[in-house]
C-alpha positions in Angstrom: -15.9 31.5 -28.1 -17.5 29.5 -25.4 -19.2 32.6 -24.0 -21.2 33.0 -27.2 -22.5 29.6 -27.3 -26.3 29.5 -27.4 -28.5 28.6 -24.5 -32.0 27.9 -24.9 -31.5 30.2 -28.0 -29.5 33.2 -26.6 -25.8 33.4 -26.0 -24.8 32.5 -22.8 -23.0 35.9 -22.0 -25.9 37.9 -23.2 -28.2 36.0 -20.9 -25.9 36.3 -18.0 -25.6 40.2 -18.7 -29.3 40.4 -18.6 -29.6 38.6 -15.1 -26.9 41.4 -13.6 -28.8 44.2 -15.2 -32.1 42.9 -13.5 -30.1 42.9 -10.1 -29.2 46.5 -10.4 -25.7 46.4 -11.9 -25.5 49.5 -14.1 -22.1 49.4 -15.6 -20.6 46.6 -17.4 -17.0 45.9 -18.5 -16.1 42.7 -20.6 -12.5 41.6 -20.7 -11.9 40.0 -23.8 -8.5 38.2 -25.4 -8.9 35.3 -27.8 -11.8 35.7 -30.4 -12.3 39.4 -29.1 -14.2 40.2 -32.3 -16.9 37.4 -31.6 -17.5 38.3 -28.3 -17.9 42.1 -29.0 -20.0 41.4 -32.0 -22.4 38.9 -30.0 -22.7 41.4 -27.0 -23.1 44.5 -29.0 -26.1 43.2 -30.6 -28.1 43.1 -27.7 -26.5 45.3 -24.9 -25.5 49.0 -25.5 -22.9 50.7 -23.4 -20.8 47.8 -22.5 -17.2 48.7 -22.4 -14.7 46.0 -23.6 -11.3 45.8 -22.2 -8.5 43.7 -24.4 -6.2 41.4 -22.5 -3.5 41.1 -25.0 -1.7 38.2 -23.3 -3.4 35.3 -21.4 -1.9 35.7 -18.1 -4.5 34.4 -15.9 -8.3 35.5 -14.2 -6.3 37.8 -11.8 -4.4 39.6 -14.4 -8.0 39.8 -16.7 -9.5 41.6 -13.5 -6.6 44.1 -13.4 -7.1 44.9 -17.0 -10.6 45.4 -16.7 -10.3 47.4 -13.8 -8.1 49.7 -15.7 -11.5 51.2 -17.4 -12.9 52.1 -13.6 -9.5 53.9 -12.8 -11.7 56.9 -11.2 -13.8 54.4 -9.3 -14.5 55.4 -5.4 -12.9 53.1 -2.9 -16.3 52.6 -1.6 -17.8 51.5 -4.7 -19.1 47.9 -5.4 -17.6 45.7 -7.9 -19.1 42.3 -9.0 -16.6 40.3 -10.7 -18.2 37.0 -12.8 -16.4 34.4 -15.2 -18.2 35.0 -18.6 -19.4 31.5 -18.6 -21.7 31.4 -15.7 -25.5 31.4 -15.5 -26.6 32.3 -12.2 -30.5 32.4 -10.9 -32.0 35.8 -10.3 -32.8 35.2 -6.8 -29.1 33.8 -5.9 -28.0 37.5 -7.2 -30.3 38.9 -4.9 -29.5 36.6 -1.9 -25.9 37.5 -2.6 -26.5 41.3 -2.8 -28.6 40.9 0.5 -25.7 39.0 2.3 -23.1 41.6 1.3 -24.8 44.6 2.4 -26.8 43.2 5.5 -23.5 42.0 6.9 -21.5 44.9 6.0 -19.2 42.9 3.8 -15.9 43.8 2.1 -16.3 40.8 0.0 -19.0 38.4 -0.3 -18.7 35.2 -2.7 -20.7 32.0 -3.9 -19.6 28.7 -3.1 -21.4 25.2 -3.1 -21.0 21.6 -3.3 -17.7 20.6 -5.3 -20.2 17.8 -7.3 -18.5 16.3 -10.1 -16.5 19.2 -11.7 -13.0 18.5 -10.3 -11.6 22.0 -11.5 -13.2 24.1 -9.0 -11.1 25.7 -6.1 -11.8 24.4 -2.8 -12.9 26.9 0.0 -11.5 26.2 3.4 -13.6 27.3 6.5 -12.6 28.0 10.0 -14.7 25.9 12.5 -17.0 28.7 13.2 -17.7 28.8 9.6 -15.9 32.0 8.6 -13.7 32.0 5.5 -10.2 30.6 5.9 -8.9 30.4 2.3 -9.2 29.0 -1.2 -6.8 26.7 -3.0 -6.9 25.8 -6.6 -7.1 22.3 -7.7 -3.8 22.2 -9.7 -1.9 23.4 -6.6 -3.5 20.7 -4.5 -2.1 18.3 -7.3 1.2 19.6 -7.3 1.7 19.9 -3.6 0.6 16.1 -3.5 3.3 15.1 -6.2 6.0 17.1 -4.3 5.1 15.4 -1.3 5.6 12.0 -2.7 8.6 13.0 -4.7 10.3 14.2 -1.5 9.4 11.4 0.5 10.8 9.0 -2.5 14.1 10.9 -2.3 14.3 10.7 1.6 13.5 7.1 1.9 14.5 5.5 -1.6 17.5 4.9 -3.5 18.3 5.9 -6.8 17.2 5.8 -9.6 14.3 8.3 -9.5 13.8 9.3 -12.8 11.3 7.1 -14.0 9.2 7.1 -10.6 9.1 10.8 -10.6 7.8 11.0 -14.2 5.2 8.6 -13.3 4.0 10.6 -10.4 4.0 13.8 -12.0 2.0 12.3 -15.3 -0.8 11.2 -13.0 -2.4 14.7 -13.2 0.0 16.7 -15.3 0.0 14.7 -18.4 0.6 17.7 -20.8 4.1 18.6 -20.8 3.4 22.3 -20.8 1.6 21.9 -17.6 4.2 19.6 -16.0 6.8 22.4 -17.0 4.7 25.0 -15.3 4.0 23.0 -12.1 7.6 21.6 -11.8 10.2 23.8 -13.3 13.7 22.6 -12.9 12.6 19.0 -11.8 10.6 18.4 -14.9 13.3 19.8 -17.2 15.7 17.6 -15.5 13.9 14.6 -15.8 12.1 15.1 -19.4 14.1 17.3 -21.2 17.7 16.6 -20.2 16.8 13.2 -19.6 19.0 13.1 -16.5 18.7 11.2 -13.4 18.4 13.8 -10.5 20.4 13.9 -7.3 19.0 13.4 -3.8 20.1 17.0 -2.9 18.6 18.2 -5.9 15.1 16.6 -5.4 14.8 17.9 -1.9 15.9 21.6 -3.3 13.0 21.5 -5.6 10.6 20.1 -3.6 11.0 21.9 -0.2 9.1 20.8 2.6 7.0 24.2 2.5 6.0 23.4 -0.9 4.2 19.7 0.2 1.6 21.6 2.6 -0.4 24.6 2.8 0.1 27.0 5.6 -2.5 29.7 7.0 -3.7 31.4 10.2 -7.1 31.3 11.8 -8.9 34.4 13.0 -6.9 34.3 16.1 -3.6 34.9 14.3 -3.0 30.9 15.3 -0.9 29.0 12.5 -2.7 26.1 10.6 -1.0 23.8 8.5 -2.9 21.5 6.2 -1.9 18.5 4.0 -3.2 18.4 0.3 -5.3 15.7 1.2 -7.0 17.6 3.7 -7.6 20.4 1.4 -8.9 18.3 -1.2 -11.2 16.4 1.1 -13.3 19.8 1.7 -16.9 19.7 0.2 -17.0 23.2 -0.8 -16.2 24.8 -4.0 -15.8 28.1 -5.2 -18.2 29.3 -7.8 -16.2 32.2 -9.0 -18.8 34.9 -8.4 -17.5 37.9 -6.2 -19.1 40.9 -4.8 -16.9 43.3 -3.3 -15.6 46.8 -2.4 -13.3 48.6 -5.0 -10.7 49.1 -2.1 -10.7 45.7 -1.2 -10.2 44.4 -4.7 -7.2 46.6 -5.2 -5.8 45.8 -2.1 -5.8 42.1 -3.1 -4.9 42.7 -6.7 -1.7 44.5 -5.4 -0.6 41.1 -3.8 -1.5 38.7 -6.2 1.6 36.6 -7.5 2.2 33.7 -9.7 3.9 31.2 -7.5 1.7 28.6 -8.0 1.2 25.4 -10.2 -0.1 27.2 -13.3 2.5 30.5 -13.1 -0.5 32.9 -13.4 -2.4 35.4 -11.4 -5.5 33.7 -10.3 -8.4 36.2 -9.2 -9.5 33.3 -6.9 -6.6 34.1 -4.6 -8.4 37.3 -3.7 -10.3 35.1 -1.3 -7.2 34.1 0.5 -5.5 37.5 0.7 -8.7 39.3 2.2 -9.2 36.3 4.6 -6.0 36.3 5.9 -5.3 40.0 6.0 -5.1 40.8 9.7 -4.9 44.2 11.4 -4.2 44.3 15.1 -6.1 41.4 16.7 -8.8 41.2 14.3 -9.3 40.6 10.5 -8.9 43.6 8.3 -11.6 42.6 5.9 -14.9 41.1 6.5 -15.4 38.2 3.9 -18.5 35.9 3.7 -19.5 32.9 1.6 -22.9 32.2 0.4 -23.5 28.8 0.1 -25.7 27.4 -2.9 -26.5 24.1 -2.4 -28.4 23.4 -5.8 -25.8 23.3 -8.2 -28.4 24.2 -11.2 -28.7 27.6 -9.5 -25.2 28.6 -10.7 -24.3 27.0 -13.9 -21.0 26.9 -15.9 -19.5 25.1 -18.8 -15.9 24.4 -20.0 -16.5 21.8 -22.6 -19.2 20.8 -25.1 -20.7 18.0 -22.8 -21.0 20.6 -20.0 -22.7 22.8 -22.3 -25.2 20.0 -23.3 -26.0 19.6 -19.6 -26.8 23.3 -19.4 -29.1 23.4 -22.4 -31.0 20.2 -21.1 -31.5 21.8 -17.8 -32.8 25.1 -19.4 -35.1 22.5 -21.9 -36.3 20.5 -18.8 -37.4 23.8 -17.1 -39.7 24.4 -20.1 -41.7 21.2 -20.1 -45.2 21.7 -19.2 -46.5 20.9 -15.7 -48.1 17.2 -15.6 -50.5 18.5 -12.8 -52.5 21.8 -12.4 -50.4 24.4 -10.4 -51.8 25.0 -6.9 -52.3 28.6 -6.0 -49.7 29.9 -3.7 -50.2 30.0 0.0 -48.3 30.2 3.3 -48.3 26.3 3.2 -47.6 25.9 -0.6 -44.6 28.0 -2.0 -41.9 27.3 -4.6 -38.9 25.2 -3.6 -36.6 28.4 -4.0 -39.1 30.4 -1.4 -38.8 27.2 1.2 -34.9 27.2 0.8 -34.7 31.0 1.5 -37.2 30.6 4.5 -34.9 27.7 5.8 -31.6 29.9 5.3 -32.7 32.8 6.9 -34.8 31.2 9.7 -36.5 33.9 11.6 -35.1 36.9 9.9 -38.3 37.9 8.3 -42.0 37.9 9.6 -42.7 34.6 7.4 -39.6 32.8 8.8 -40.6 33.4 12.1 -43.7 31.7 11.7 -41.9 28.9 10.0 -39.5 28.8 13.1 -42.7 28.7 15.5 -43.7 25.5 13.8 -40.6 23.7 14.0 -40.6 24.6 17.7 -43.9 23.2 17.9 -42.5 19.8 16.5 -39.1 19.7 17.9 -39.1 21.7 20.9 -36.9 24.7 21.7 -33.6 22.7 21.4 -31.2 24.8 19.2 -29.0 21.7 18.4 -32.1 19.7 17.1 -33.3 22.5 15.4 -30.2 23.4 13.4 -30.0 19.5 12.5 -33.6 19.7 11.1 -32.9 22.8 9.2 -29.9 21.2 7.6 -31.9 18.1 6.7 -34.8 20.0 5.2 -32.5 22.1 3.1 -30.7 18.9 1.7 -34.0 17.4 1.1 -35.1 20.7 -1.1 -32.1 20.6 -2.9 -33.5 17.4 -4.6 -36.6 19.0 -5.4 
C-alpha cells in the first residue's frame, strides 16, 4: 500500500502519525480497505492504541470518513476532529499554524490550501473577494462540465452526426471507459456501448444547461454562477487536511451525495457544504483556509514518481551545510520563522518590531505594506 512506502527509511503513515501526536492529537483512527493487513501491520509495529476501521467498499473519501466516524459515535459535538489523507506528510510547524488559526478564529473548520502547482488532481478552492471561502470543486467535475458545455453547444449549433465528435470531446480527459461511464452515463452508453447516433433532444437532456456551470451563493446570499474555465483558473488548491468540530463534520456528512463525475462521496465537499450553509442573514459555520505557499511543507504522492520527489526532498534536507550556521538573532532567523512573522504581521511582540521596520522604510501606507508583505512571502517561498 502506498502509505506504507518508506520515506527516509520510515513508512509514510508512521511518520505522519508521529507529527499528529506531536501536535497534541491524542486518538488516532485509520480507515483501511485494500491491503488492510499491510497497513495494520505497518502501523501496529510502531504505534499502540490506534483504532482501525474497515471500509469494505471503496465508495469515496467521504464514505471512508463516515466509516471512521462510527468508531467515535460517542464523540461530543464540541470535540475537534483532524481529517488527513494517509499519504500526507506535513511539516510540524504547519500543524501548529493550523491549530492556532482554528482556535484563535473560533473556527468550525480550518483547512490547508496552497498553490496548485504541477499536480492537476487537487481540488480547486474558490474564495470570495474578501478572501473568505466560497467552495471547493474537484478537477474531474471541472472536466466533466467543460465537456458537457462543448457537447451542448455542438447540439445547439451543429447538425448530425454528433457521435464521433462527442466521443473525441469526452476522450480528451476521460480516456478510461470506466471513468467516462461514471461521468457521462446514458450519453456515453449511447455512443460507445450501443454505438448509436444520439438525437439532438437526447443530447440537450443529457447535457442540461445547469450541468455546464457551477452555481453558488456568496456571504450575503447573492447567487454566483461560474464557468468551468473560471473555476479552473483559480490558483488555490485544496491540500486535504481539515480540522473541524464534530458537529460540523456530522452536518456535512449528512449532506454528501454522489452527484458528481466520479459517482462517489467526496470528503472535500464538506468545504462547499459548510461554506455555503447560511442561517438567517449570515453564515451558519465559520470556515477558514490557511494558505501554505511552499508545497514542500505539505507533501503528498499518488505514484512512484511523486514518491521519488518526496524522498529526494527529505534527502536534500539532510545534506550538510556548506557554511557554518549563524547563531539565531532578531535579524537572523530560519525562513519558516520569517514566513510566520510576515503572515501574522503584528500579532505578536516580535512581529510588531517587523511592522515598525517596514513602516520606517515604506511609510504608513496600508496598501503598499500589504503589497510588500506579499512580495516578501513570495521571495521566502524560494528560500
